[in-house]
C-alpha positions as CSV (number, residue, x, y, z in Angstrom):
1,M,25.6,93.5,125.5
2,K,27.2,90.2,124.3
3,N,28.1,91.9,121.0
4,L,29.8,94.8,122.8
5,L,31.8,92.4,124.9
6,I,32.9,90.5,121.8
7,L,33.9,93.7,120.1
8,L,35.9,94.8,123.1
9,V,37.8,91.5,123.2
10,V,38.6,91.8,119.4
11,V,39.8,95.4,119.7
12,L,42.0,94.6,122.7
13,F,43.5,91.6,120.9
14,N,44.3,93.7,117.8
15,V,45.9,96.5,119.8
16,N,48.1,93.9,121.6
17,S,49.1,92.4,118.2
18,F,50.1,95.8,116.8
19,A,52.1,96.6,119.8
20,Q,54.4,93.6,119.2
21,D,55.2,94.5,115.5
22,G,58.5,96.0,114.7
23,P,62.2,95.4,115.3
24,K,63.3,93.6,118.5
25,I,66.8,93.4,119.9
26,E,67.9,90.4,121.9
27,F,71.5,90.3,123.2
28,K,73.3,87.0,123.8
29,E,74.5,88.6,127.0
30,E,74.2,92.2,128.4
31,T,77.2,92.0,130.7
32,I,80.6,90.8,129.9
33,N,83.0,90.0,132.7
34,Y,86.6,90.4,131.7
35,G,87.6,88.7,134.9
36,E,91.2,89.4,136.0
37,V,93.2,90.4,132.9
38,V,96.8,91.4,132.4
39,K,97.6,94.8,130.9
40,G,99.8,94.3,127.8
41,V,98.6,90.7,127.3
42,D,94.8,91.2,126.8
43,D,93.8,93.6,124.0
44,G,90.7,94.8,125.9
45,I,88.3,94.0,123.0
46,R,85.0,92.2,123.7
47,V,82.0,91.6,121.5
48,F,78.3,91.9,122.4
49,E,76.3,89.7,119.9
50,F,72.6,90.4,119.2
51,T,69.8,89.3,117.0
52,N,66.8,91.1,115.5
53,T,64.0,88.8,116.7
54,G,61.3,91.2,115.4
55,N,59.6,91.5,112.0
56,A,61.1,94.8,110.7
57,P,64.7,96.1,110.2
58,L,66.5,97.0,113.4
59,V,68.6,100.2,113.3
60,I,71.3,100.9,115.9
61,K,71.1,104.7,116.0
62,N,73.9,105.4,118.5
63,V,76.2,103.6,120.9
64,T,77.9,105.6,123.7
65,S,80.2,104.8,126.7
66,T,80.3,106.3,130.1
67,C,83.9,107.4,129.5
68,G,86.6,107.9,126.8
69,C,88.4,104.8,128.1
70,T,85.8,102.5,126.4
71,I,85.3,102.8,122.7
72,P,82.2,101.0,121.2
73,T,81.7,100.3,117.5
74,K,78.2,99.8,116.1
75,P,76.9,98.3,112.9
76,S,76.4,100.9,110.1
77,E,73.6,99.0,108.3
78,A,70.1,98.0,109.4
79,I,69.8,94.4,110.7
80,L,67.1,92.5,109.0
81,P,64.6,90.3,110.9
82,G,66.2,87.1,112.0
83,K,69.8,88.3,111.3
84,S,72.5,88.9,113.9
85,D,75.3,91.4,114.3
86,K,77.6,92.7,117.0
87,I,78.8,95.7,119.0
88,T,82.5,95.7,119.6
89,V,83.9,97.3,122.7
90,K,87.6,98.2,123.3
91,Y,88.6,99.1,126.8
92,N,92.0,100.9,127.2
93,M,93.1,98.5,129.9
94,N,93.9,101.0,132.7
95,P,95.0,99.0,135.7
96,G,92.4,98.6,138.4
97,P,88.7,97.7,138.4
98,I,86.5,97.8,135.3
99,S,82.9,98.9,135.6
100,K,81.6,100.7,132.5
101,T,78.2,101.0,130.8
102,I,77.7,101.2,127.1
103,T,74.3,102.6,126.0
104,V,72.8,101.3,122.8
105,E,70.0,103.4,121.2
106,S,67.9,101.7,118.6
107,N,64.4,101.5,117.1
108,A,63.7,98.2,119.0
109,V,60.1,98.0,120.3
110,N,60.8,95.5,123.0
111,K,63.1,97.9,125.1
112,P,62.0,101.1,126.8
113,N,62.6,103.9,124.3
114,G,64.8,101.4,122.3
115,V,67.6,101.8,124.8
116,V,69.7,98.9,126.1
117,P,72.5,99.4,128.7
118,L,75.4,97.0,128.3
119,R,78.0,96.5,130.9
120,I,81.6,95.5,131.1
121,K,83.3,94.6,134.4
122,G,86.5,93.0,135.7
123,T,90.0,93.9,136.9
124,V,93.1,94.9,135.0
125,I,96.3,93.9,136.7
126,V,100.0,94.6,135.9
127,V,102.5,91.8,136.1
128,K,106.0,93.0,136.8
129,D,108.9,91.3,135.1
130,K,111.2,89.3,137.5
131,K,114.8,90.2,136.9
C-alpha cells in the first residue's frame, strides 16, 4: 500500500511538470487606456508588449480585431524563450468612445486554447479651431 501511494505521488508530480512545459505568453498589460485623445493630434497607435516566459518557442498564429477600425500587427517570427516582442494596434480615431477587443491566438500553454483578449479603451474628441 505504501509503495502504491508513493507511485501515485510520483506520477501526479510528473504529470503536473509536463503540463507546465511549452511556450507561455505574459503581457505587460492586457488593457490600454487611451484616455481622452484629440483626433488629428494623436496617431492612434499603441503597443502591447509581451514576453515568452515558457521554455519553447512562442508562435503568434493570428491577431484579429472586433472591427475594421482597429488594425493589429503581429510578429512574423517565433519568439524564443525569455525574449520579448510586441503587437501594435492602430485605431482610426473616430470621434467618440473607444472600446475594442483584439484577440491574440497563439500556442501558449498558460492561456485557455492559447487565446488572449487584449482591450483598448478611451475617448476621441475633436477640438474645433477658434477663429
